[in-house]
N, C-alpha and C positions, 0 to 999 in steps of 0.2 A: 582566380578563385571562382568556382561555379556558384550558381544560385542555390543549389542543393546544399553545398557546403556552408554557405552563409546562413541558410535556414537551420541547418543542423547546429551550428554554434549558438544561434539565438535561442533555439529550443533547449539546448543543453544548459545554457545560462538560466533560462526560466525554470527548468526542472530542478537544477541545483538550488536556486534561490527559494523556490517554493518548499523544497525539502528542508532547507535550513529554517525558513519561516515557520514551518510546521513544528519543528523541534523546539524552537525558541519561543513559540507563542504561549502566553499565559492563559489564554482562553481556549477551552476545548472546541468551541464552535469555530473559532477562527482557524485552529489547527486543522479541523476537518475541511474547511473551505480551502486552505492551502493544499491539502491533499487532493481535493477535486481538481484544482488547477494542475497539479503534478500529473494526475491521471490523464487529463486532456493533452498535456504536452507529450506524454508517452504514446498516446493514441496517434498524435501527429507524426511521431517517429515511425510508427507502424505504417502510416500512409506513405512516408518517404521510402519505405522498404517494399512498396507495392503490395501491401497486405491489407486491403480495405475491410475484409471480414473481421480480422483480429482487431483492427482499429474501432470498428463499430461495436464489437463485443466489449472492448475495453471501456468505451463510453457507456454502453447500456448496463453492463454488469457492475463495473467498479464505480464509475463516476455517478451512476444512477442508483442501482439497488443497494449496493454495499454501503455507500455513503449515507443514504437515507436511513439504513439500519443503524449506522454509527450515530447519526444525529438523534435518532429516536432514543437510543440507549443513553446518550449524553443528557438529553432532556429528562428522561425518565428517572435516572439516578440522581440528577442534580449536580453534575460536574461541570457547570458552565465555566467556573473560574478554577484554574489549576494553581493559582497563586498559593503558596505556602512556604514553609521553611525548606531551604535547600539542605538536604542531608548528604554530605559527601560520602558517607559510608555506603549509602544506598546506590550512589553513582559509581562506586569503584568497580564493581563487577561488570556493568554494561560498558564502561570505558575500556576495561581490559579486553573484553570480548570484541569490541569495536576496533581496538588497536590490532588485535590478532587478525581480524578480517581484513583490515587495511594492508597489513604486511603481506598476507597471503595474496591479495589482489595485485599488489605491486610486483610480487615475485612471479605470479603467473603472466603478467604483462611483459615483464623483462624477459622471461623465459621464451615467450612467443615472438619477440621482436626478430624480424628477418625471416620468419617461417611462413609458408603458405598455410593459412588456416581455413578449413572447410566450414562454412557458416550455414550449410544446409540449403534447402530449397527456398527460393523466393519467387515472387511474382505470382502468376496464375495458379501454380501448384499449391502455394501456401494460402491463397484466398478462396479456394474451392471448399465449401463446407463439407461436402461428402467425402472428399479425400482426407480432410482434417479429422473427420469423425472416424474414418476407417483406421487411420494411424493411431488416434487417441484410444480407441477401444480395442485395439489389437496389441500394438507395441507398448503403449503406455497405460495399460489398464491398472496396474498396481499404483503408480503415482496418482492416477485419477481417483482411485478409491481412497487413498490416504488423504488426499485433499478434501474429499467429501466428508471423511470422518473428522478432520480438523475443523471444518466449517460447522459440523454438527456440534462438536464440543464447544466451540465459540458461542454458538446460539444458546446452548444449554447454560453456559456460564453467564451470558447476558440475562437470561431468565432468572437464574438463581440470585444474581446481584440485584435485580429489580424487585424481587420478592422478599428481601430481608426485612426483619422486624423493625417497625418504626417505633421510636421511643414514645412511651405514653405521656400524655400531657399531664402536668402537675395540677393539683387542685387549687393552686394559687389564684387562678382566674375565676374560679367558681365561688370563692368566699367573698361575699359582699352583702 
């Protein structure tokens, strides 16, 4: 067993454990910190694939900027504790969709067993920012624009949630 394979299994275990920890955490801040560790493990996966630019982008954009935004929204809205009543009716739809996604993933893996799969360019071709930008803004301009619109909608949603009306204080404290 090679050193890269051992490192891959260790990172895979860390990525899975932090993803499960994020899902099961009762504190939104701890969930965000689990997500940061998950992002770092994914960045190390990129380093194993000889893609240092994508690894650095993963750390800078996701583990840095996006997580700071998440933590800011969590603190602004006041969602530090996610503990509450567990409503199984609300969990039914995500569980069904997750099961469908799992079945689809297993089906695709079983279908590809024994076939040669083209995984694209790796190494220096993937780590050159100018080549990546050329491909991103020519071949993948529509998904890039859709991602930009989704991030804009998420930002507007965070602003709307933070600007909601605060309940007025009652006059009980003023009567004395």
